[in-house]
Rosetta silent file (secondary structure, phi, psi, omega in degrees, C-alpha in Angstrom):
SEQUENCE: MARRSIGATCAIFKELYHEDPREYKAVLRVTPEQVDKILNIIKMKIERQDTFMRDATPARVKLEETLCFLSSGISYRLLAIFFRISKSSISKFMPEVCDVMYEALDEYLQVPDKKEWEDIQVGFHHRWNFPGCCGAIDGKHVVIPAPRNLLWY
SCORE:     score description
SCORE:     0.000 S_00000001
   1 L     0.000  136.620  177.989   -0.027    0.052    0.057 S_00000001
   2 H   -57.460  -40.182 -174.779    1.336    3.421   -0.989 S_00000001
   3 H   -61.143  -30.963  177.920    0.589    4.984    2.373 S_00000001
   4 H   -71.474  -25.829 -178.252    3.119    2.719    4.058 S_00000001
   5 H  -108.704  -28.997 -175.898    5.927    3.676    1.836 S_00000001
   6 H  -131.201    7.034  179.617    5.345    7.150    0.505 S_00000001
   7 L   -71.788  163.978 -174.691    2.618    8.669    2.648 S_00000001
   8 L   -62.685  -36.971 -175.034    3.398   11.775    4.619 S_00000001
   9 H   -67.046  -45.834 -173.114    3.599    9.985    8.032 S_00000001
  10 H   -82.856  -21.798 -178.451    6.200    7.364    6.952 S_00000001
  11 H  -106.985  -69.265 -175.548    8.199    9.756    4.711 S_00000001
  12 H   -67.944  -61.404 -177.406    8.003   13.445    5.491 S_00000001
  13 H   -64.428  -32.800  177.657    6.927   13.493    9.158 S_00000001
  14 H   -66.110  -45.776  173.895    9.157   10.552   10.106 S_00000001
  15 H   -57.215  -54.404 -179.184   12.182   12.475    8.661 S_00000001
  16 H   -59.558  -36.522 -178.180   11.186   15.722   10.312 S_00000001
  17 H   -60.002  -45.299 -178.041   10.453   13.936   13.624 S_00000001
  18 H   -94.031  -23.255 -178.001   13.988   12.679   13.825 S_00000001
  19 H  -108.012  -25.195 -178.138   16.059   15.191   11.893 S_00000001
  20 L  -148.506   76.863  177.924   14.346   18.485   12.222 S_00000001
  21 H   -59.234  -29.269  177.853   11.954   18.701   15.178 S_00000001
  22 H   -66.408  -39.123  177.608   11.638   22.447   14.787 S_00000001
  23 H   -73.627  -37.589  171.957   10.126   22.167   11.313 S_00000001
  24 H   -50.276  -46.184  177.229    7.985   19.329   12.571 S_00000001
  25 H   -70.707  -34.620  177.129    6.550   21.690   15.103 S_00000001
  26 H   -61.912  -33.702  176.958    6.197   24.460   12.570 S_00000001
  27 H   -73.242  -53.942 -177.154    4.000   22.172   10.436 S_00000001
  28 H   -93.511  -11.408 -178.903    1.869   20.598   13.071 S_00000001
  29 L    70.803   11.957  173.500    2.102   23.298   15.740 S_00000001
  30 L  -138.863  153.179  179.628    3.166   20.760   18.361 S_00000001
  31 L   -75.149  162.846  172.360    6.513   19.184   19.139 S_00000001
  32 H   -55.062  -42.486  177.528    7.303   15.537   18.424 S_00000001
  33 H   -61.987  -34.213  179.211    7.223   14.900   22.174 S_00000001
  34 H   -73.433  -40.810  178.107    3.783   16.444   22.416 S_00000001
  35 H   -62.911  -41.319  177.371    2.443   14.320   19.562 S_00000001
  36 H   -60.194  -39.364 -175.844    3.852   11.215   21.319 S_00000001
  37 H   -73.615  -43.469  175.381    2.170   12.233   24.536 S_00000001
  38 H   -63.549  -39.084  178.576   -1.206   12.960   22.855 S_00000001
  39 H   -62.281  -41.473  178.342   -0.901    9.667   20.937 S_00000001
  40 H   -66.658  -33.531  176.037   -0.322    7.720   24.046 S_00000001
  41 H   -66.678  -46.386 -170.708   -3.382    9.269   25.621 S_00000001
  42 H  -100.164   -7.314 -171.038   -5.763    8.756   22.725 S_00000001
  43 H   -50.604  -51.790 -173.981   -4.346    5.746   20.855 S_00000001
  44 H   -60.293  -30.284 -179.359   -6.591    3.095   22.291 S_00000001
  45 H   -84.321  -18.397 -179.475   -9.721    5.085   21.373 S_00000001
  46 H  -109.338   -9.866 -179.233   -8.807    5.871   17.771 S_00000001
  47 L   -79.655  139.091  177.366   -6.969    2.680   16.759 S_00000001
  48 L  -123.331  164.921 -179.459   -8.878    0.010   14.787 S_00000001
  49 L   -93.286  144.543  175.760   -8.010   -3.529   13.870 S_00000001
  50 L   -67.200  153.564  177.967   -7.022   -4.625   10.354 S_00000001
  51 L  -121.790  175.426  176.264   -9.604   -6.718    8.585 S_00000001
  52 L   -62.929  -34.190 -177.153   -9.473   -9.265    5.826 S_00000001
  53 L   -82.365  -31.362 -176.991  -10.595   -6.543    3.326 S_00000001
  54 L  -160.330  159.374  174.187   -8.258   -3.726    4.312 S_00000001
  55 L   -83.344  139.961  175.717   -5.595   -2.520    6.700 S_00000001
  56 L   -72.347  150.355  174.012   -6.692   -0.016    9.354 S_00000001
  57 L   -71.378  123.087 -178.307   -5.330    3.473    9.353 S_00000001
  58 L   -61.942  149.892 -178.628   -2.701    3.667   12.078 S_00000001
  59 H   -58.778  -40.685  175.345   -3.448    5.950   14.988 S_00000001
  60 H   -58.394  -40.992  179.518   -0.335    8.085   14.389 S_00000001
  61 H   -63.984  -45.191  178.181   -1.377    8.681   10.848 S_00000001
  62 H   -60.173  -45.603 -179.983   -4.911    9.775   12.040 S_00000001
  63 H   -63.560  -51.131  179.213   -3.347   12.102   14.606 S_00000001
  64 H   -58.161  -47.420 -179.462   -0.774   13.725   12.296 S_00000001
  65 H   -58.552  -43.069  179.055   -3.377   14.162    9.611 S_00000001
  66 H   -68.093  -44.117 -179.849   -5.838   15.774   12.010 S_00000001
  67 H   -66.860  -34.658  176.935   -3.126   18.086   13.454 S_00000001
  68 H   -63.493  -43.769 -177.899   -2.061   19.024    9.922 S_00000001
  69 H   -65.696  -43.470 -177.354   -5.603   19.935    9.039 S_00000001
  70 H   -68.452  -31.289 -176.102   -6.130   21.913   12.303 S_00000001
  71 H   -89.215  -16.850 -174.514   -2.827   23.799   12.016 S_00000001
  72 H  -129.394  -21.639  177.639   -3.044   24.711    8.335 S_00000001
  73 L    82.087    7.895 -178.052   -6.626   24.421    7.042 S_00000001
  74 L   -55.941  142.394 -177.293   -5.373   22.267    4.133 S_00000001
  75 L   -69.974  161.979  176.544   -8.304   20.705    2.184 S_00000001
  76 H   -60.501  -41.076 -176.824   -9.313   17.096    2.447 S_00000001
  77 H   -58.977  -46.827 -177.599   -8.343   16.626   -1.197 S_00000001
  78 H   -70.809  -38.338  175.072   -4.712   17.718   -0.555 S_00000001
  79 H   -56.581  -45.896 -178.182   -4.671   15.633    2.728 S_00000001
  80 H   -58.508  -41.355  177.743   -5.785   12.567    0.734 S_00000001
  81 H   -69.056  -51.790 -175.853   -2.939   13.026   -1.681 S_00000001
  82 H   -57.399  -43.914 -177.363   -0.410   13.940    0.943 S_00000001
  83 H  -100.396   -5.738 -179.102   -1.195   11.062    3.311 S_00000001
  84 L    60.480   46.589  174.221   -2.468    8.565    0.699 S_00000001
  85 L  -126.354  144.018 -178.410   -5.871    8.163    2.407 S_00000001
  86 L   -68.812  153.875 -178.780   -9.205    8.574    0.786 S_00000001
  87 H   -63.503  -37.243 -177.473  -11.301   11.735    1.430 S_00000001
  88 H   -67.653  -35.236  176.623  -14.179    9.552    2.702 S_00000001
  89 H   -65.417  -44.551 -176.015  -11.887    7.880    5.288 S_00000001
  90 H   -64.779  -40.201 -177.503  -10.528   11.212    6.390 S_00000001
  91 H   -71.995  -18.459  174.365  -14.128   12.625    6.854 S_00000001
  92 H   -83.544  -44.742 -173.959  -14.960    9.644    9.024 S_00000001
  93 H   -87.986  -25.836 -174.923  -11.956    9.569   11.346 S_00000001
  94 H   -61.681  -47.752  174.190  -11.071   13.263   11.628 S_00000001
  95 H   -60.236  -33.671  179.447  -14.207   14.219   13.740 S_00000001
  96 H   -64.421  -44.984 -177.467  -13.654   11.180   15.832 S_00000001
  97 H   -63.834  -47.639  178.419   -9.991   12.131   16.503 S_00000001
  98 H   -61.872  -40.545  173.696  -11.019   15.689   17.419 S_00000001
  99 H   -57.988  -48.647 -177.573  -13.725   14.420   19.766 S_00000001
 100 H   -65.271  -37.562  179.442  -11.368   12.091   21.466 S_00000001
 101 H   -69.603  -35.446  176.210   -8.671   14.700   21.782 S_00000001
 102 H   -60.720  -51.938  179.077  -11.247   17.158   23.257 S_00000001
 103 H   -63.316  -44.926 -173.584  -12.309   14.639   25.852 S_00000001
 104 H   -74.335  -26.878 -178.394   -8.860   13.403   26.674 S_00000001
 105 L  -108.106   25.559 -169.585   -7.234   16.818   26.868 S_00000001
 106 L   -63.620  -23.995  179.457  -10.001   18.581   28.679 S_00000001
 107 L   -77.532  -14.131  174.727   -7.685   19.777   31.448 S_00000001
 108 L   -95.365  -21.316 -179.268   -5.633   21.601   28.779 S_00000001
 109 L  -102.477  135.552  174.132   -8.572   23.041   26.832 S_00000001
 110 L  -122.985  125.772  179.527  -10.864   25.767   27.991 S_00000001
 111 L  -111.194  128.186  178.041  -14.144   26.429   26.287 S_00000001
 112 L   -61.677  148.560  170.371  -16.116   29.595   27.217 S_00000001
 113 L   -81.206  176.876 -170.828  -19.450   29.352   28.756 S_00000001
 114 H   -55.446  -47.475 -177.344  -22.575   30.995   27.303 S_00000001
 115 H   -62.250  -44.306  178.151  -21.887   34.389   29.062 S_00000001
 116 H   -61.247  -39.122  174.043  -18.232   34.427   27.936 S_00000001
 117 H   -57.986  -48.062 -179.953  -19.275   33.683   24.318 S_00000001
 118 H   -65.351  -34.029  174.830  -21.649   36.658   24.431 S_00000001
 119 H   -64.651  -44.207  179.321  -18.908   38.936   25.901 S_00000001
 120 H   -63.784  -41.722 -178.901  -16.521   37.870   23.094 S_00000001
 121 H   -59.917  -45.567  177.993  -19.188   38.517   20.500 S_00000001
 122 H   -62.374  -38.672  179.048  -19.864   42.022   21.864 S_00000001
 123 H   -63.178  -44.738  177.988  -16.120   42.766   21.907 S_00000001
 124 H   -60.904  -39.369 -177.958  -15.751   41.769   18.253 S_00000001
 125 H   -70.572  -45.874 -178.769  -18.719   43.903   17.298 S_00000001
 126 H   -71.935  -41.594 -176.553  -17.546   46.989   19.135 S_00000001
 127 H   -83.170  -34.835 -170.936  -13.807   46.762   18.420 S_00000001
 128 H  -118.478    1.667 -175.710  -13.756   45.383   14.945 S_00000001
 129 L    51.332   49.485 -174.349  -17.343   46.125   13.708 S_00000001
 130 L  -125.472   76.365 -176.638  -17.742   42.412   13.084 S_00000001
 131 L   -69.742  145.660 -178.228  -21.137   41.494   14.396 S_00000001
 132 L    81.112    3.113 -177.654  -21.918   37.856   15.170 S_00000001
 133 L   -88.669  133.054 -179.193  -18.273   36.914   15.384 S_00000001
 134 L  -111.563    5.777  172.364  -17.430   34.727   18.483 S_00000001
 135 L   153.050  176.381  177.503  -13.668   34.606   17.990 S_00000001
 136 L  -140.899  147.809 -178.986  -10.714   34.087   15.779 S_00000001
 137 L  -116.895  121.013 -179.445   -7.999   31.505   15.609 S_00000001
 138 L   -64.173  130.657  169.036   -4.457   32.439   14.609 S_00000001
 139 L    97.095  -12.461  179.564   -3.176   30.290   11.722 S_00000001
 140 L  -109.162  113.942  179.731   -6.634   28.919   10.538 S_00000001
 141 L   -95.234  132.303 -179.264   -7.709   30.573    7.394 S_00000001
 142 L  -120.134  121.969  178.980  -11.350   30.402    6.437 S_00000001
 143 L   -74.860  120.677  176.143  -12.536   31.204    2.959 S_00000001
 144 L  -110.336  107.324 -178.204  -15.516   33.589    3.053 S_00000001
 145 L   -71.534  142.466 -178.894  -17.112   33.846   -0.359 S_00000001
 146 L   -68.393  145.511  176.717  -18.507   37.328   -1.380 S_00000001
 147 L   -62.443  150.759  174.993  -22.246   37.544   -1.624 S_00000001
 148 L   -73.681  152.351  177.511  -23.677   37.301   -5.232 S_00000001
 149 L    56.840   34.852  179.295  -24.857   40.356   -6.976 S_00000001
 150 L   -85.630  123.493 -176.526  -22.979   42.607   -4.669 S_00000001
 151 L   -93.619  122.934  178.455  -22.514   46.066   -6.147 S_00000001
 152 L   -96.603  129.571  175.455  -19.139   47.700   -5.364 S_00000001
 153 L  -102.713    0.000    0.000  -19.099   51.492   -5.613 S_00000001
């Protein structure tokens, strides 16, 4: 299977992990040691068994692919090519990995309560004139298409 010999985890990330940890962190936004720590915590919940029909996607691949998506916003199409995994497989396991990370790392993650969300929204409206915005994440770019039939003067 191509994923085992030329996919990103076995080729690029493996090389960066051992030879250039700073670049590994620049790509995934976490150090190799942090990836290992997260993987040890969530591996049992995201790992599946190989079947007669196909080999299961390894937990490390799922984690690195999810971190790559979260850190860069790269499309599923490019992730599929980069990691040699189908878009349909990515769309199935990525939400699962995110959910498991959220549950397992709850002591490190803080999510605002309803009042805090409202305060954030008011702040964005007053400071940036951006009504309805509840926050921004550095490094995650979201494409916002322009409305149709918009007249520019």
